Structure formats: structure tokens, C-alpha cells
C-alpha positions as CSV (number, residue, x, y, z in Angstrom):
1,R,150.5,172.2,85.6
2,N,148.9,174.8,83.4
3,F,147.9,172.6,80.4
4,G,145.9,175.5,79.0
5,A,149.1,177.3,78.0
6,M,149.7,174.5,75.5
7,W,147.1,175.9,73.1
8,N,147.8,179.2,71.5
9,P,145.4,180.8,70.8
10,A,143.2,179.6,73.6
11,L,140.5,177.0,73.0
12,T,137.9,179.0,74.9
13,S,137.3,182.4,76.4
14,Y,137.9,181.0,79.9
15,T,141.0,179.8,81.6
16,Q,140.5,176.1,82.3
17,N,141.7,173.8,85.1
18,F,142.4,170.6,83.2
19,L,143.3,168.7,86.4
20,D,139.9,169.5,88.0
21,M,138.0,168.7,84.8
22,G,139.8,165.3,84.6
23,E,139.0,164.5,88.2
24,R,135.3,165.5,87.7
25,S,135.1,163.4,84.5
26,F,136.6,160.4,86.2
27,R,134.2,160.7,89.2
28,M,131.2,160.9,86.8
29,L,132.3,157.8,84.9
30,F,133.1,155.9,88.1
31,E,129.7,156.7,89.5
32,Q,128.0,155.4,86.3
33,I,130.0,152.2,86.3
34,Q,129.3,151.6,90.0
35,A,125.5,152.1,89.5
36,K,125.5,149.7,86.5
37,R,127.3,147.0,88.5
38,A,124.9,147.4,91.4
39,G,121.9,147.3,89.1
40,D,120.9,150.8,90.2
41,D,119.7,153.6,88.0
42,A,122.4,155.8,86.6
43,P,123.1,158.9,88.7
44,P,121.4,162.0,87.3
45,S,123.4,164.1,84.9
46,Q,124.7,167.3,86.2
47,V,125.0,170.6,84.5
48,E,128.6,171.7,84.8
49,V,129.2,175.4,85.4
50,V,132.1,176.9,83.5
51,Q,134.9,177.5,86.0
52,G,137.8,179.8,85.4
53,K,138.5,183.4,84.7
54,P,137.5,185.1,81.5
55,C,140.5,185.6,79.2
56,L,140.9,187.4,75.9
57,R,142.4,185.6,73.0
58,A,145.1,187.5,71.1
59,S,142.6,188.0,68.3
60,E,140.1,189.7,70.7
61,R,142.5,192.2,72.3
62,A,141.9,195.8,71.3
63,Y,144.8,198.1,70.6
64,G,144.9,201.7,71.9
65,D,143.5,203.0,68.6
66,G,140.5,200.7,68.8
67,E,141.6,198.2,66.2
68,I,141.2,194.5,66.9
69,A,144.2,192.3,66.4
């Protein structure tokens, strides 16, 4: 499902895959819980790269005469 379509205007300048973000968030949390239960150090934090295609919000689209909506 395209949950990004629920927000108008868009929340960010990138299309977002909420299913993938949810899976990655769950995996990070699960790894932290598993490490704590095993008495290990928490897994290192990872820098997440923005994934998705750039998209223009309606307020950022330029009209033919150069005006911004």
C-alpha cells in the first residue's frame, strides 16, 4: 500500500516506503532486545540513507510563468 498518499501535502521531499521503514525499524529493535537478553553490547547504530525518489510538493511546483504555487 502507498501510505505516503495519505498525507497531502507530502511530509518530506522524498517518496517513502512505509512498509520497508517499518520492517527496518522492527529489525533494529529486535536486535537491540536480543543483545540485551544475551548480555551482549547493543549492536552499533546505523546511519540510514534516505530511500525513495525526490518528489515536489504542490507548494514547490513552478507554473509556466515562473510563479511558485
